[in-house]
C-alpha positions in Angstrom: 0.1 -0.2 -0.2 3.1 2.4 0.5 3.9 1.9 -3.3 0.4 3.9 -4.1 0.7 6.6 -1.2 -1.8 4.6 1.1 -1.9 3.2 4.6 -3.4 -0.2 5.6 -5.8 0.9 8.4 -6.7 -2.9 8.8 -7.6 -5.9 7.0 -10.4 -9.0 7.5 -11.2 -12.0 4.9 -14.0 -10.0 3.2 -12.5 -6.2 4.3 -10.0 -4.0 3.7 -9.8 -0.4 5.3 -7.2 1.8 3.8 -6.6 5.6 4.4 -5.9 7.8 1.4 -3.5 10.7 1.6 -4.9 14.0 0.7 -2.5 14.3 -2.1 -3.9 11.1 -4.1 -7.2 13.2 -5.6 -7.2 10.9 -8.1 -8.1 8.1 -5.9 -12.3 8.2 -5.6 -13.8 4.8 -5.1 -12.6 1.1 -4.1 -12.0 0.6 -8.4 -9.1 3.1 -8.1 -7.2 1.6 -5.3 -7.8 -2.0 -7.4 -6.1 -0.4 -10.5 -3.4 1.0 -8.5 -2.6 -2.1 -6.9 -2.9 -3.9 -10.4 -0.6 -1.3 -12.2 2.2 -1.8 -9.1 2.1 -5.4 -9.0 1.9 -5.7 -12.7 -0.8 -6.6 -15.3 1.0 -9.4 -16.8 1.4 -10.9 -13.5 -2.1 -11.1 -13.1 -3.7 -14.6 -14.1 -6.4 -14.5 -16.8 -9.0 -17.2 -16.3 -11.2 -16.7 -18.9 -9.8 -16.4 -22.7 -12.3 -14.9 -25.2 -11.8 -15.3 -29.1 -13.0 -13.7 -32.1 -13.6 -14.9 -35.4 -13.9 -12.2 -38.1 -13.0 -14.7 -40.9 -16.6 -15.0 -41.8 -17.7 -11.1 -41.3 -18.2 -9.7 -45.0 -18.2 -6.1 -45.0 -21.4 -5.3 -46.0 -21.0 -1.5 -45.7 -18.3 -1.9 -48.7 -20.2 -4.3 -50.6 -23.3 -1.6 -50.5 -21.0 1.3 -51.1 -19.8 -0.3 -54.5 -23.6 -0.9 -55.4 -24.1 2.5 -55.0 -21.3 3.8 -56.7 -22.2 1.7 -59.8 -25.9 2.3 -59.6 -25.4 5.8 -59.3 -22.8 6.3 -62.0 -25.0 3.8 -64.5 -27.9 6.9 -63.9 -29.7 5.7 -61.3 -31.1 8.1 -58.3 -31.1 6.5 -54.5 -34.1 6.2 -52.5 -33.9 6.7 -48.8 -36.9 5.2 -47.1 -38.1 4.9 -43.5 -39.0 1.2 -42.5 -42.2 2.4 -40.8 -45.2 2.0 -42.8 -48.8 1.8 -41.9 -50.7 -1.3 -41.9 -52.7 -1.1 -45.8 -49.4 -0.3 -47.2 -47.9 -3.5 -45.8 -50.8 -5.2 -46.2 -49.8 -5.5 -50.3 -46.7 -7.6 -49.8 -48.8 -10.4 -48.5 -46.6 -11.4 -45.3 -47.1 -11.4 -41.6 -46.7 -7.7 -40.0 -44.1 -6.8 -37.5 -46.0 -4.1 -35.4 -44.6 -1.8 -33.3 -44.9 -1.5 -29.7 -46.0 2.3 -29.5 -46.7 3.6 -32.9 -45.9 7.3 -33.7 -49.0 7.6 -35.8 -51.2 4.8 -37.6 -48.7 5.7 -40.7 -45.6 4.4 -38.5 -47.8 1.0 -37.1 -45.1 -1.5 -38.3 -42.1 -2.2 -39.9 -41.8 -2.9 -43.6 -41.9 -6.2 -45.1 -40.9 -5.4 -48.1 -39.4 -2.6 -50.4 -41.6 -2.9 -53.4 -45.0 -0.9 -51.6 -42.7 2.5 -50.9 -41.1 1.9 -54.4 -44.3 1.7 -56.1 -45.5 4.9 -54.2 -42.8 6.8 -55.4 -43.4 6.0 -59.0 -47.1 7.0 -58.3 -46.3 10.2 -57.3 -43.4 10.7 -59.9 -45.9 9.9 -62.7 -48.6 12.0 -61.1 -46.2 15.2 -61.1 -45.3 13.9 -65.3 -42.2 12.3 -64.4 -42.7 8.9 -66.0 -39.0 8.1 -66.9 -37.3 6.7 -64.1 -33.9 4.6 -63.0 -34.6 4.0 -59.0 -32.8 2.1 -56.2 -33.0 1.7 -52.7 -30.7 -0.4 -50.5 -32.7 -0.9 -47.4 -33.5 -3.0 -44.2 -36.9 -5.4 -44.1 -38.1 -6.9 -41.3 -40.1 -10.3 -41.2 -41.8 -12.4 -39.0 -40.8 -16.0 -38.5 -43.8 -17.5 -37.4 -42.0 -20.7 -36.6 -40.3 -19.3 -33.7 -41.7 -18.3 -30.5 -43.7 -14.9 -30.2 -42.3 -12.2 -29.0 -38.8 -13.3 -28.7 -35.5 -11.9 -30.5 -35.7 -15.2 -32.8 -39.3 -14.4 -34.0 -37.8 -11.5 -36.1 -35.7 -11.6 -39.3 -33.7 -8.7 -40.2 -32.5 -8.5 -44.0 -30.8 -6.0 -46.5 -32.7 -6.0 -49.7 -31.8 -4.3 -53.1 -34.5 -3.1 -55.4 -34.0 -1.4 -58.6 -36.9 0.1 -60.5 -37.2 1.0 -64.2 -39.9 3.1 -65.2 -40.9 4.7 -68.6 -38.1 4.6 -71.0 -35.1 5.5 -69.1 -32.7 4.9 -72.1 -34.2 7.9 -74.6 -33.2 10.6 -72.6 -37.1 11.9 -72.7 -37.9 13.9 -69.6 -35.0 13.3 -67.7 -35.2 15.4 -65.0 -34.0 14.7 -61.4 -37.5 12.7 -59.9 -39.6 14.0 -56.8 -38.8 11.3 -54.4 -40.8 11.9 -51.3 
């Protein structure tokens, strides 16, 4: 204890009472004393009983793959769609899949997580066509949420989260006709 500037007042099998001098204002809690003792004793001298190993070899850098796909599609004249994952139940019913409902939805329009990228894309195409833009090249890299009905409900195993790519071609995107920027909403 002298090496860390503290005095041992008393000790028992379960407790150690230490007096901390006033110049050691960095020692505020018992963890601070433990750290000081470990530092003086040497971290390498402390036996580690638990060993953890992490295997990163199976992890695919999806962010790099997605970035390459984005760059390629934008370079090919596509515009990226950025849509939120929350949708109303009527839109979700178009996909024909069991819904993943939100426990406390902000509004009826945000009552569930999307199970498909298609309904939102169709609404965007419709919105653009209503505003006179017929020729579209759109893509979205987005997450969908599925319900696994084979698993116990309300457990993490009951839900599946997947990344998907959606391409939309509308009108005659290759003719150069009406190629103004789409109105994505």
